[in-house]
CHARMM internal coordinates of N, CA and C (Angstrom, degrees):
IC EDIT
DIST 1 N 1 CA 1.4367
DIST 1 CA 1 C 1.5227
ANGL 1 N 1 CA 1 C 110.71
DIST 1 C 2 N 1.3278
ANGL 1 CA 1 C 2 N 116.93
DIHE 1 N 1 CA 1 C 2 N -41.23
DIST 2 N 2 CA 1.4643
ANGL 1 C 2 N 2 CA 119.25
DIHE 1 CA 1 C 2 N 2 CA 179.97
DIST 2 CA 2 C 1.5209
ANGL 2 N 2 CA 2 C 110.79
DIHE 1 C 2 N 2 CA 2 C -63.92
DIST 2 C 3 N 1.3372
ANGL 2 CA 2 C 3 N 117.72
DIHE 2 N 2 CA 2 C 3 N -36.23
DIST 3 N 3 CA 1.4636
ANGL 2 C 3 N 3 CA 120.67
DIHE 2 CA 2 C 3 N 3 CA 177.32
DIST 3 CA 3 C 1.5190
ANGL 3 N 3 CA 3 C 110.68
DIHE 2 C 3 N 3 CA 3 C -64.39
DIST 3 C 4 N 1.3335
ANGL 3 CA 3 C 4 N 117.49
DIHE 3 N 3 CA 3 C 4 N -40.48
DIST 4 N 4 CA 1.4614
ANGL 3 C 4 N 4 CA 120.76
DIHE 3 CA 3 C 4 N 4 CA 178.64
DIST 4 CA 4 C 1.5291
ANGL 4 N 4 CA 4 C 110.17
DIHE 3 C 4 N 4 CA 4 C -59.64
DIST 4 C 5 N 1.3178
ANGL 4 CA 4 C 5 N 117.37
DIHE 4 N 4 CA 4 C 5 N -44.65
DIST 5 N 5 CA 1.4616
ANGL 4 C 5 N 5 CA 121.41
DIHE 4 CA 4 C 5 N 5 CA -177.27
DIST 5 CA 5 C 1.5206
ANGL 5 N 5 CA 5 C 110.96
DIHE 4 C 5 N 5 CA 5 C -68.05
DIST 5 C 6 N 1.3418
ANGL 5 CA 5 C 6 N 117.75
DIHE 5 N 5 CA 5 C 6 N -48.45
DIST 6 N 6 CA 1.4622
ANGL 5 C 6 N 6 CA 119.82
DIHE 5 CA 5 C 6 N 6 CA -178.12
DIST 6 CA 6 C 1.5277
ANGL 6 N 6 CA 6 C 112.16
DIHE 5 C 6 N 6 CA 6 C -69.52
DIST 6 C 7 N 1.3265
ANGL 6 CA 6 C 7 N 117.16
DIHE 6 N 6 CA 6 C 7 N -27.41
DIST 7 N 7 CA 1.4606
ANGL 6 C 7 N 7 CA 120.36
DIHE 6 CA 6 C 7 N 7 CA 177.49
DIST 7 CA 7 C 1.5308
ANGL 7 N 7 CA 7 C 111.29
DIHE 6 C 7 N 7 CA 7 C -77.38
DIST 7 C 8 N 1.3204
ANGL 7 CA 7 C 8 N 116.86
DIHE 7 N 7 CA 7 C 8 N -24.27
DIST 8 N 8 CA 1.4587
ANGL 7 C 8 N 8 CA 121.76
DIHE 7 CA 7 C 8 N 8 CA -176.11
DIST 8 CA 8 C 1.5271
ANGL 8 N 8 CA 8 C 113.92
DIHE 7 C 8 N 8 CA 8 C -91.52
DIST 8 C 9 N 1.3334
ANGL 8 CA 8 C 9 N 117.79
DIHE 8 N 8 CA 8 C 9 N -24.88
DIST 9 N 9 CA 1.4638
ANGL 8 C 9 N 9 CA 121.02
DIHE 8 CA 8 C 9 N 9 CA -174.81
DIST 9 CA 9 C 1.5167
ANGL 9 N 9 CA 9 C 111.29
DIHE 8 C 9 N 9 CA 9 C -129.97
DIST 9 C 10 N 1.3386
ANGL 9 CA 9 C 10 N 116.37
DIHE 9 N 9 CA 9 C 10 N 149.05
DIST 10 N 10 CA 1.4539
ANGL 9 C 10 N 10 CA 121.01
DIHE 9 CA 9 C 10 N 10 CA 173.63
DIST 10 CA 10 C 1.5252
ANGL 10 N 10 CA 10 C 108.63
DIHE 9 C 10 N 10 CA 10 C -94.86
DIST 10 C 11 N 1.3228
ANGL 10 CA 10 C 11 N 116.42
DIHE 10 N 10 CA 10 C 11 N 150.51
DIST 11 N 11 CA 1.4556
ANGL 10 C 11 N 11 CA 121.68
DIHE 10 CA 10 C 11 N 11 CA 175.51
DIST 11 CA 11 C 1.5129
ANGL 11 N 11 CA 11 C 114.90
DIHE 10 C 11 N 11 CA 11 C 65.12
DIST 11 C 12 N 1.3234
ANGL 11 CA 11 C 12 N 117.42
DIHE 11 N 11 CA 11 C 12 N 30.36
DIST 12 N 12 CA 1.4528
ANGL 11 C 12 N 12 CA 121.51
DIHE 11 CA 11 C 12 N 12 CA -179.56
DIST 12 CA 12 C 1.5222
ANGL 12 N 12 CA 12 C 108.78
DIHE 11 C 12 N 12 CA 12 C -116.57
DIST 12 C 13 N 1.3262
ANGL 12 CA 12 C 13 N 115.86
DIHE 12 N 12 CA 12 C 13 N 129.30
DIST 13 N 13 CA 1.4538
ANGL 12 C 13 N 13 CA 121.22
DIHE 12 CA 12 C 13 N 13 CA 175.61
DIST 13 CA 13 C 1.5212
ANGL 13 N 13 CA 13 C 108.41
DIHE 12 C 13 N 13 CA 13 C -100.88
DIST 13 C 14 N 1.3167
ANGL 13 CA 13 C 14 N 115.90
DIHE 13 N 13 CA 13 C 14 N 139.38
DIST 14 N 14 CA 1.4589
ANGL 13 C 14 N 14 CA 121.56
DIHE 13 CA 13 C 14 N 14 CA 178.44
DIST 14 CA 14 C 1.5168
ANGL 14 N 14 CA 14 C 107.75
DIHE 13 C 14 N 14 CA 14 C -118.34
DIST 14 C 15 N 1.3161
ANGL 14 CA 14 C 15 N 115.88
DIHE 14 N 14 CA 14 C 15 N 128.16
DIST 15 N 15 CA 1.4572
ANGL 14 C 15 N 15 CA 121.63
DIHE 14 CA 14 C 15 N 15 CA 177.91
DIST 15 CA 15 C 1.5206
ANGL 15 N 15 CA 15 C 108.03
DIHE 14 C 15 N 15 CA 15 C -117.86
DIST 15 C 16 N 1.3189
ANGL 15 CA 15 C 16 N 115.86
DIHE 15 N 15 CA 15 C 16 N 125.66
DIST 16 N 16 CA 1.4571
ANGL 15 C 16 N 16 CA 120.95
DIHE 15 CA 15 C 16 N 16 CA 177.97
DIST 16 CA 16 C 1.5176
ANGL 16 N 16 CA 16 C 109.03
DIHE 15 C 16 N 16 CA 16 C -97.44
DIST 16 C 17 N 1.3245
ANGL 16 CA 16 C 17 N 116.07
DIHE 16 N 16 CA 16 C 17 N 126.20
DIST 17 N 17 CA 1.4539
ANGL 16 C 17 N 17 CA 122.06
DIHE 16 CA 16 C 17 N 17 CA 179.14
DIST 17 CA 17 C 1.5190
ANGL 17 N 17 CA 17 C 107.57
DIHE 16 C 17 N 17 CA 17 C -125.62
DIST 17 C 18 N 1.3156
ANGL 17 CA 17 C 18 N 115.63
DIHE 17 N 17 CA 17 C 18 N 125.14
DIST 18 N 18 CA 1.4623
ANGL 17 C 18 N 18 CA 119.82
DIHE 17 CA 17 C 18 N 18 CA -178.55
DIST 18 CA 18 C 1.5223
ANGL 18 N 18 CA 18 C 110.32
DIHE 17 C 18 N 18 CA 18 C -69.20
DIST 18 C 19 N 1.3143
ANGL 18 CA 18 C 19 N 115.13
DIHE 18 N 18 CA 18 C 19 N 129.39
DIST 19 N 19 CA 1.4601
ANGL 18 C 19 N 19 CA 121.08
DIHE 18 CA 18 C 19 N 19 CA 179.53
DIST 19 CA 19 C 1.5238
ANGL 19 N 19 CA 19 C 110.87
DIHE 18 C 19 N 19 CA 19 C -102.82
DIST 19 C 20 N 1.2818
ANGL 19 CA 19 C 20 N 115.07
DIHE 19 N 19 CA 19 C 20 N 176.61
DIST 20 N 20 CA 1.4547
ANGL 19 C 20 N 20 CA 120.98
DIHE 19 CA 19 C 20 N 20 CA 179.31
DIST 20 CA 20 C 1.5209
ANGL 20 N 20 CA 20 C 110.17
DIHE 19 C 20 N 20 CA 20 C -94.88
DIST 20 C 21 N 1.3052
ANGL 20 CA 20 C 21 N 116.69
DIHE 20 N 20 CA 20 C 21 N 152.40
DIST 21 N 21 CA 1.4653
ANGL 20 C 21 N 21 CA 123.14
DIHE 20 CA 20 C 21 N 21 CA 172.32
DIST 21 CA 21 C 1.5274
ANGL 21 N 21 CA 21 C 113.96
DIHE 20 C 21 N 21 CA 21 C 54.38
DIST 21 C 22 N 1.3198
ANGL 21 CA 21 C 22 N 117.09
DIHE 21 N 21 CA 21 C 22 N 40.50
DIST 22 N 22 CA 1.4686
ANGL 21 C 22 N 22 CA 122.43
DIHE 21 CA 21 C 22 N 22 CA 176.85
DIST 22 CA 22 C 1.5242
ANGL 22 N 22 CA 22 C 113.34
DIHE 21 C 22 N 22 CA 22 C 59.07
DIST 22 C 23 N 1.2961
ANGL 22 CA 22 C 23 N 116.62
DIHE 22 N 22 CA 22 C 23 N 27.93
DIST 23 N 23 CA 1.4609
ANGL 22 C 23 N 23 CA 121.29
DIHE 22 CA 22 C 23 N 23 CA 177.42
DIST 23 CA 23 C 1.5196
ANGL 23 N 23 CA 23 C 109.88
DIHE 22 C 23 N 23 CA 23 C -74.97
DIST 23 C 24 N 1.3246
ANGL 23 CA 23 C 24 N 116.66
DIHE 23 N 23 CA 23 C 24 N 141.62
DIST 24 N 24 CA 1.4567
ANGL 23 C 24 N 24 CA 122.33
DIHE 23 CA 23 C 24 N 24 CA 178.39
DIST 24 CA 24 C 1.5210
ANGL 24 N 24 CA 24 C 107.64
DIHE 23 C 24 N 24 CA 24 C -131.17
DIST 24 C 25 N 1.3282
ANGL 24 CA 24 C 25 N 116.19
DIHE 24 N 24 CA 24 C 25 N 120.76
DIST 25 N 25 CA 1.4579
ANGL 24 C 25 N 25 CA 120.59
DIHE 24 CA 24 C 25 N 25 CA 179.13
DIST 25 CA 25 C 1.5202
ANGL 25 N 25 CA 25 C 109.46
DIHE 24 C 25 N 25 CA 25 C -134.92
DIST 25 C 26 N 1.3119
ANGL 25 CA 25 C 26 N 115.72
DIHE 25 N 25 CA 25 C 26 N 150.53
DIST 26 N 26 CA 1.4622
ANGL 25 C 26 N 26 CA 122.07
DIHE 25 CA 25 C 26 N 26 CA 173.14
DIST 26 CA 26 C 1.5165
ANGL 26 N 26 CA 26 C 106.26
DIHE 25 C 26 N 26 CA 26 C -122.19
DIST 26 C 27 N 1.3359
ANGL 26 CA 26 C 27 N 115.04
DIHE 26 N 26 CA 26 C 27 N 122.67
DIST 27 N 27 CA 1.4584
ANGL 26 C 27 N 27 CA 120.97
DIHE 26 CA 26 C 27 N 27 CA -179.47
DIST 27 CA 27 C 1.5209
ANGL 27 N 27 CA 27 C 108.28
DIHE 26 C 27 N 27 CA 27 C -118.30
DIST 27 C 28 N 1.3056
ANGL 27 CA 27 C 28 N 115.60
DIHE 27 N 27 CA 27 C 28 N 126.91
DIST 28 N 28 CA 1.4666
ANGL 27 C 28 N 28 CA 121.44
DIHE 27 CA 27 C 28 N 28 CA 177.72
DIST 28 CA 28 C 1.5183
ANGL 28 N 28 CA 28 C 107.61
DIHE 27 C 28 N 28 CA 28 C -91.30
DIST 28 C 29 N 1.3308
ANGL 28 CA 28 C 29 N 116.44
DIHE 28 N 28 CA 28 C 29 N 119.18
DIST 29 N 29 CA 1.4594
ANGL 28 C 29 N 29 CA 121.45
DIHE 28 CA 28 C 29 N 29 CA -175.27
DIST 29 CA 29 C 1.5218
ANGL 29 N 29 CA 29 C 110.84
DIHE 28 C 29 N 29 CA 29 C -83.99
DIST 29 C 30 N 1.3057
ANGL 29 CA 29 C 30 N 114.96
DIHE 29 N 29 CA 29 C 30 N 72.30
DIST 30 N 30 CA 1.4561
ANGL 29 C 30 N 30 CA 121.85
DIHE 29 CA 29 C 30 N 30 CA 175.37
DIST 30 CA 30 C 1.5222
ANGL 30 N 30 CA 30 C 106.64
DIHE 29 C 30 N 30 CA 30 C -99.71
DIST 30 C 31 N 1.2883
ANGL 30 CA 30 C 31 N 118.76
DIHE 30 N 30 CA 30 C 31 N -163.90
DIST 31 N 31 CA 1.4509
ANGL 30 C 31 N 31 CA 122.09
DIHE 30 CA 30 C 31 N 31 CA 176.28
DIST 31 CA 31 C 1.5123
ANGL 31 N 31 CA 31 C 108.96
DIHE 30 C 31 N 31 CA 31 C -120.95
DIST 31 C 32 N 1.3041
ANGL 31 CA 31 C 32 N 119.78
DIHE 31 N 31 CA 31 C 32 N 97.32
DIST 32 N 32 CA 1.4606
ANGL 31 C 32 N 32 CA 128.82
DIHE 31 CA 31 C 32 N 32 CA 5.16
DIST 32 CA 32 C 1.5276
ANGL 32 N 32 CA 32 C 111.48
DIHE 31 C 32 N 32 CA 32 C -86.18
DIST 32 C 33 N 1.3425
ANGL 32 CA 32 C 33 N 117.50
DIHE 32 N 32 CA 32 C 33 N 163.15
DIST 33 N 33 CA 1.4700
ANGL 32 C 33 N 33 CA 120.41
DIHE 32 CA 32 C 33 N 33 CA 175.74
DIST 33 CA 33 C 1.5283
ANGL 33 N 33 CA 33 C 110.60
DIHE 32 C 33 N 33 CA 33 C -58.54
DIST 33 C 34 N 1.3337
ANGL 33 CA 33 C 34 N 115.14
DIHE 33 N 33 CA 33 C 34 N 148.73
DIST 34 N 34 CA 1.4633
ANGL 33 C 34 N 34 CA 119.71
DIHE 33 CA 33 C 34 N 34 CA -177.51
DIST 34 CA 34 C 1.5239
ANGL 34 N 34 CA 34 C 110.84
DIHE 33 C 34 N 34 CA 34 C -132.37
DIST 34 C 35 N 1.3134
ANGL 34 CA 34 C 35 N 115.71
DIHE 34 N 34 CA 34 C 35 N 138.75
DIST 35 N 35 CA 1.4476
ANGL 34 C 35 N 35 CA 121.83
DIHE 34 CA 34 C 35 N 35 CA 175.33
DIST 35 CA 35 C 1.5230
ANGL 35 N 35 CA 35 C 108.16
DIHE 34 C 35 N 35 CA 35 C -78.20
DIST 35 C 36 N 1.3265
ANGL 35 CA 35 C 36 N 117.00
DIHE 35 N 35 CA 35 C 36 N 116.09
DIST 36 N 36 CA 1.4619
ANGL 35 C 36 N 36 CA 122.60
DIHE 35 CA 35 C 36 N 36 CA -179.44
DIST 36 CA 36 C 1.5155
ANGL 36 N 36 CA 36 C 110.41
DIHE 35 C 36 N 36 CA 36 C -89.90
DIST 36 C 37 N 1.3268
ANGL 36 CA 36 C 37 N 115.89
DIHE 36 N 36 CA 36 C 37 N -37.63
DIST 37 N 37 CA 1.4647
ANGL 36 C 37 N 37 CA 120.05
DIHE 36 CA 36 C 37 N 37 CA -176.52
DIST 37 CA 37 C 1.5145
ANGL 37 N 37 CA 37 C 109.69
DIHE 36 C 37 N 37 CA 37 C -151.85
DIST 37 C 38 N 1.3113
ANGL 37 CA 37 C 38 N 117.02
DIHE 37 N 37 CA 37 C 38 N 139.34
DIST 38 N 38 CA 1.4633
ANGL 37 C 38 N 38 CA 123.11
DIHE 37 CA 37 C 38 N 38 CA 174.87
DIST 38 CA 38 C 1.5205
ANGL 38 N 38 CA 38 C 108.52
DIHE 37 C 38 N 38 CA 38 C -136.77
DIST 38 C 39 N 1.3245
ANGL 38 CA 38 C 39 N 116.47
DIHE 38 N 38 CA 38 C 39 N 123.01
DIST 39 N 39 CA 1.4675
ANGL 38 C 39 N 39 CA 119.85
DIHE 38 CA 38 C 39 N 39 CA 179.09
DIST 39 CA 39 C 1.5303
ANGL 39 N 39 CA 39 C 110.83
DIHE 38 C 39 N 39 CA 39 C -63.52
DIST 39 C 40 N 1.3282
ANGL 39 CA 39 C 40 N 117.31
DIHE 39 N 39 CA 39 C 40 N -30.95
DIST 40 N 40 CA 1.4673
ANGL 39 C 40 N 40 CA 120.44
DIHE 39 CA 39 C 40 N 40 CA 177.56
DIST 40 CA 40 C 1.5261
ANGL 40 N 40 CA 40 C 110.91
DIHE 39 C 40 N 40 CA 40 C -64.46
DIST 40 C 41 N 1.3224
ANGL 40 CA 40 C 41 N 117.24
DIHE 40 N 40 CA 40 C 41 N -43.92
DIST 41 N 41 CA 1.4623
ANGL 40 C 41 N 41 CA 121.74
DIHE 40 CA 40 C 41 N 41 CA -178.33
DIST 41 CA 41 C 1.5262
ANGL 41 N 41 CA 41 C 112.60
DIHE 40 C 41 N 41 CA 41 C -76.83
DIST 41 C 42 N 1.3347
ANGL 41 CA 41 C 42 N 116.38
DIHE 41 N 41 CA 41 C 42 N -32.95
DIST 42 N 42 CA 1.4708
ANGL 41 C 42 N 42 CA 120.61
DIHE 41 CA 41 C 42 N 42 CA -174.26
DIST 42 CA 42 C 1.5264
ANGL 42 N 42 CA 42 C 113.40
DIHE 41 C 42 N 42 CA 42 C -98.36
DIST 42 C 43 N 1.3127
ANGL 42 CA 42 C 43 N 117.35
DIHE 42 N 42 CA 42 C 43 N -4.36
DIST 43 N 43 CA 1.4588
ANGL 42 C 43 N 43 CA 120.62
DIHE 42 CA 42 C 43 N 43 CA 175.37
DIST 43 CA 43 C 1.5102
ANGL 43 N 43 CA 43 C 115.94
DIHE 42 C 43 N 43 CA 43 C 79.93
DIST 43 C 44 N 1.3059
ANGL 43 CA 43 C 44 N 118.96
DIHE 43 N 43 CA 43 C 44 N 27.79
DIST 44 N 44 CA 1.4611
ANGL 43 C 44 N 44 CA 121.06
DIHE 43 CA 43 C 44 N 44 CA 176.57
DIST 44 CA 44 C 1.5129
ANGL 44 N 44 CA 44 C 112.06
DIHE 43 C 44 N 44 CA 44 C 144.14
DIST 44 C 45 N 1.3227
ANGL 44 CA 44 C 45 N 114.88
DIHE 44 N 44 CA 44 C 45 N -166.37
DIST 45 N 45 CA 1.4590
ANGL 44 C 45 N 45 CA 120.36
DIHE 44 CA 44 C 45 N 45 CA -178.33
DIST 45 CA 45 C 1.5266
ANGL 45 N 45 CA 45 C 111.21
DIHE 44 C 45 N 45 CA 45 C -78.15
DIST 45 C 46 N 1.3357
ANGL 45 CA 45 C 46 N 116.44
DIHE 45 N 45 CA 45 C 46 N 153.90
DIST 46 N 46 CA 1.4680
ANGL 45 C 46 N 46 CA 119.65
DIHE 45 CA 45 C 46 N 46 CA 179.94
DIST 46 CA 46 C 1.5222
ANGL 46 N 46 CA 46 C 111.82
DIHE 45 C 46 N 46 CA 46 C -71.81
DIST 46 C 47 N 1.3179
ANGL 46 CA 46 C 47 N 115.93
DIHE 46 N 46 CA 46 C 47 N 156.67
DIST 47 N 47 CA 1.4573
ANGL 46 C 47 N 47 CA 121.64
DIHE 46 CA 46 C 47 N 47 CA 175.68
DIST 47 CA 47 C 1.5249
ANGL 47 N 47 CA 47 C 109.11
DIHE 46 C 47 N 47 CA 47 C -79.95
DIST 47 C 48 N 1.3298
ANGL 47 CA 47 C 48 N 117.14
DIHE 47 N 47 CA 47 C 48 N 171.06
DIST 48 N 48 CA 1.4641
ANGL 47 C 48 N 48 CA 121.37
DIHE 47 CA 47 C 48 N 48 CA 177.64
DIST 48 CA 48 C 1.5241
ANGL 48 N 48 CA 48 C 110.30
DIHE 47 C 48 N 48 CA 48 C -55.17
DIST 48 C 49 N 1.3011
ANGL 48 CA 48 C 49 N 116.34
DIHE 48 N 48 CA 48 C 49 N 132.48
DIST 49 N 49 CA 1.4650
ANGL 48 C 49 N 49 CA 125.28
DIHE 48 CA 48 C 49 N 49 CA 176.81
DIST 49 CA 49 C 1.5245
ANGL 49 N 49 CA 49 C 114.32
DIHE 48 C 49 N 49 CA 49 C 66.66
DIST 49 C 50 N 1.3140
ANGL 49 CA 49 C 50 N 119.20
DIHE 49 N 49 CA 49 C 50 N 5.14
DIST 50 N 50 CA 1.4667
ANGL 49 C 50 N 50 CA 120.38
DIHE 49 CA 49 C 50 N 50 CA -179.43
DIST 50 CA 50 C 1.5311
ANGL 50 N 50 CA 50 C 112.00
DIHE 49 C 50 N 50 CA 50 C -63.00
DIST 50 C 51 N 1.3240
ANGL 50 CA 50 C 51 N 117.69
DIHE 50 N 50 CA 50 C 51 N -42.99
DIST 51 N 51 CA 1.4608
ANGL 50 C 51 N 51 CA 120.86
DIHE 50 CA 50 C 51 N 51 CA 179.97
DIST 51 CA 51 C 1.5250
ANGL 51 N 51 CA 51 C 110.25
DIHE 50 C 51 N 51 CA 51 C -66.59
DIST 51 C 52 N 1.3344
ANGL 51 CA 51 C 52 N 116.56
DIHE 51 N 51 CA 51 C 52 N -45.43
DIST 52 N 52 CA 1.4669
ANGL 51 C 52 N 52 CA 120.75
DIHE 51 CA 51 C 52 N 52 CA 177.44
DIST 52 CA 52 C 1.5197
ANGL 52 N 52 CA 52 C 110.52
DIHE 51 C 52 N 52 CA 52 C -56.95
DIST 52 C 53 N 1.3170
ANGL 52 CA 52 C 53 N 117.03
DIHE 52 N 52 CA 52 C 53 N -47.03
DIST 53 N 53 CA 1.4625
ANGL 52 C 53 N 53 CA 120.95
DIHE 52 CA 52 C 53 N 53 CA -179.79
DIST 53 CA 53 C 1.5244
ANGL 53 N 53 CA 53 C 112.07
DIHE 52 C 53 N 53 CA 53 C -63.42
DIST 53 C 54 N 1.3145
ANGL 53 CA 53 C 54 N 117.73
DIHE 53 N 53 CA 53 C 54 N -38.57
DIST 54 N 54 CA 1.4736
ANGL 53 C 54 N 54 CA 120.85
DIHE 53 CA 53 C 54 N 54 CA 178.31
DIST 54 CA 54 C 1.5221
ANGL 54 N 54 CA 54 C 110.85
DIHE 53 C 54 N 54 CA 54 C -66.11
DIST 54 C 55 N 1.3362
ANGL 54 CA 54 C 55 N 117.26
DIHE 54 N 54 CA 54 C 55 N -41.24
DIST 55 N 55 CA 1.4594
ANGL 54 C 55 N 55 CA 120.37
DIHE 54 CA 54 C 55 N 55 CA 178.51
DIST 55 CA 55 C 1.5269
ANGL 55 N 55 CA 55 C 111.56
DIHE 54 C 55 N 55 CA 55 C -63.01
DIST 55 C 56 N 1.3176
ANGL 55 CA 55 C 56 N 116.40
DIHE 55 N 55 CA 55 C 56 N -43.65
DIST 56 N 56 CA 1.4645
ANGL 55 C 56 N 56 CA 120.37
DIHE 55 CA 55 C 56 N 56 CA 179.23
DIST 56 CA 56 C 1.5252
ANGL 56 N 56 CA 56 C 110.26
DIHE 55 C 56 N 56 CA 56 C -65.49
DIST 56 C 57 N 1.3208
ANGL 56 CA 56 C 57 N 117.04
DIHE 56 N 56 CA 56 C 57 N -46.38
DIST 57 N 57 CA 1.4683
ANGL 56 C 57 N 57 CA 121.63
DIHE 56 CA 56 C 57 N 57 CA -177.34
DIST 57 CA 57 C 1.5337
ANGL 57 N 57 CA 57 C 111.35
DIHE 56 C 57 N 57 CA 57 C -64.12
DIST 57 C 58 N 1.3190
ANGL 57 CA 57 C 58 N 117.53
DIHE 57 N 57 CA 57 C 58 N -40.32
DIST 58 N 58 CA 1.4570
ANGL 57 C 58 N 58 CA 121.23
DIHE 57 CA 57 C 58 N 58 CA -174.77
DIST 58 CA 58 C 1.5255
ANGL 58 N 58 CA 58 C 113.06
DIHE 57 C 58 N 58 CA 58 C -83.61
DIST 58 C 59 N 1.3319
ANGL 58 CA 58 C 59 N 117.03
DIHE 58 N 58 CA 58 C 59 N -40.61
DIST 59 N 59 CA 1.4639
ANGL 58 C 59 N 59 CA 120.74
DIHE 58 CA 58 C 59 N 59 CA -171.70
DIST 59 CA 59 C 1.5175
ANGL 59 N 59 CA 59 C 114.40
DIHE 58 C 59 N 59 CA 59 C -115.16
DIST 59 C 60 N 1.3251
ANGL 59 CA 59 C 60 N 118.69
DIHE 59 N 59 CA 59 C 60 N -5.09
DIST 60 N 60 CA 1.4470
ANGL 59 C 60 N 60 CA 120.30
DIHE 59 CA 59 C 60 N 60 CA -177.24
DIST 60 CA 60 C 1.5225
ANGL 60 N 60 CA 60 C 112.25
DIHE 59 C 60 N 60 CA 60 C 80.99
DIST 60 C 61 N 1.3135
ANGL 60 CA 60 C 61 N 116.33
DIHE 60 N 60 CA 60 C 61 N -41.50
DIST 61 N 61 CA 1.4650
ANGL 60 C 61 N 61 CA 123.89
DIHE 60 CA 60 C 61 N 61 CA 177.37
DIST 61 CA 61 C 1.5254
ANGL 61 N 61 CA 61 C 111.53
DIHE 60 C 61 N 61 CA 61 C 41.83
DIST 61 C 62 N 1.3306
ANGL 61 CA 61 C 62 N 115.79
DIHE 61 N 61 CA 61 C 62 N 72.86
DIST 62 N 62 CA 1.4607
ANGL 61 C 62 N 62 CA 121.32
DIHE 61 CA 61 C 62 N 62 CA -178.65
DIST 62 CA 62 C 1.5244
ANGL 62 N 62 CA 62 C 113.11
DIHE 61 C 62 N 62 CA 62 C -67.23
DIST 62 C 63 N 1.3216
ANGL 62 CA 62 C 63 N 117.36
DIHE 62 N 62 CA 62 C 63 N -3.31
DIST 63 N 63 CA 1.4596
ANGL 62 C 63 N 63 CA 121.06
DIHE 62 CA 62 C 63 N 63 CA 176.57
DIST 63 CA 63 C 1.5302
ANGL 63 N 63 CA 63 C 112.25
DIHE 62 C 63 N 63 CA 63 C -98.99
DIST 63 C 64 N 1.3536
ANGL 63 CA 63 C 64 N 116.39
DIHE 63 N 63 CA 63 C 64 N 20.96
DIST 64 N 64 CA 1.4623
ANGL 63 C 64 N 64 CA 121.23
DIHE 63 CA 63 C 64 N 64 CA 177.33
DIST 64 CA 64 C 1.5203
ANGL 64 N 64 CA 64 C 109.56
DIHE 63 C 64 N 64 CA 64 C -67.63
DIST 64 C 65 N 1.3182
ANGL 64 CA 64 C 65 N 117.17
DIHE 64 N 64 CA 64 C 65 N 131.05
DIST 65 N 65 CA 1.4550
ANGL 64 C 65 N 65 CA 121.99
DIHE 64 CA 64 C 65 N 65 CA 179.15
DIST 65 CA 65 C 1.5233
ANGL 65 N 65 CA 65 C 109.69
DIHE 64 C 65 N 65 CA 65 C -79.16
DIST 65 C 66 N 1.3194
ANGL 65 CA 65 C 66 N 116.46
DIHE 65 N 65 CA 65 C 66 N 142.94
DIST 66 N 66 CA 1.4547
ANGL 65 C 66 N 66 CA 120.12
DIHE 65 CA 65 C 66 N 66 CA 174.72
DIST 66 CA 66 C 1.5221
ANGL 66 N 66 CA 66 C 108.80
DIHE 65 C 66 N 66 CA 66 C -76.64
DIST 66 C 67 N 1.3178
ANGL 66 CA 66 C 67 N 116.55
DIHE 66 N 66 CA 66 C 67 N 171.85
DIST 67 N 67 CA 1.4718
ANGL 66 C 67 N 67 CA 120.10
DIHE 66 CA 66 C 67 N 67 CA 177.98
DIST 67 CA 67 C 1.5169
ANGL 67 N 67 CA 67 C 110.32
DIHE 66 C 67 N 67 CA 67 C -58.51
DIST 67 C 68 N 1.3344
ANGL 67 CA 67 C 68 N 117.82
DIHE 67 N 67 CA 67 C 68 N -37.87
DIST 68 N 68 CA 1.4702
ANGL 67 C 68 N 68 CA 120.77
DIHE 67 CA 67 C 68 N 68 CA 178.93
DIST 68 CA 68 C 1.5243
ANGL 68 N 68 CA 68 C 111.42
DIHE 67 C 68 N 68 CA 68 C -64.15
DIST 68 C 69 N 1.3552
ANGL 68 CA 68 C 69 N 116.52
DIHE 68 N 68 CA 68 C 69 N -41.14
DIST 69 N 69 CA 1.4540
ANGL 68 C 69 N 69 CA 120.97
DIHE 68 CA 68 C 69 N 69 CA 179.36
DIST 69 CA 69 C 1.5181
ANGL 69 N 69 CA 69 C 111.98
DIHE 68 C 69 N 69 CA 69 C -64.41
DIST 69 C 70 N 1.3458
ANGL 69 CA 69 C 70 N 116.26
DIHE 69 N 69 CA 69 C 70 N -29.88
DIST 70 N 70 CA 1.4632
ANGL 69 C 70 N 70 CA 120.56
DIHE 69 CA 69 C 70 N 70 CA -177.95
DIST 70 CA 70 C 1.5243
ANGL 70 N 70 CA 70 C 111.49
DIHE 69 C 70 N 70 CA 70 C -89.04
DIST 70 C 71 N 1.3183
ANGL 70 CA 70 C 71 N 117.40
DIHE 70 N 70 CA 70 C 71 N -0.36
DIST 71 N 71 CA 1.4503
ANGL 70 C 71 N 71 CA 120.80
DIHE 70 CA 70 C 71 N 71 CA 179.90
DIST 71 CA 71 C 1.5064
ANGL 71 N 71 CA 71 C 114.46
DIHE 70 C 71 N 71 CA 71 C 77.13
DIST 71 C 72 N 1.3453
ANGL 71 CA 71 C 72 N 116.80
DIHE 71 N 71 CA 71 C 72 N 27.23
DIST 72 N 72 CA 1.4586
ANGL 71 C 72 N 72 CA 120.90
DIHE 71 CA 71 C 72 N 72 CA -179.25
DIST 72 CA 72 C 1.5187
ANGL 72 N 72 CA 72 C 111.44
DIHE 71 C 72 N 72 CA 72 C -100.45
END
COOR INIT
IC SEED 1 N 1 CA 1 C
IC BUILD
């Protein structure tokens, strides 16, 4: 998941923090921080590009890399 985020956006830092009970969450450190994804709420792990799509849909993420920038 961290590779998907760093490959999709420029200037984004990803920090992995081990959770309890196989919990998986993605928190966007904006002001205020926002929960983007929670495996508890969504019933499991996200699908391919789900986090990227949520970030773009919610925040616009003007630092999204084009296909050329990602080497595609």
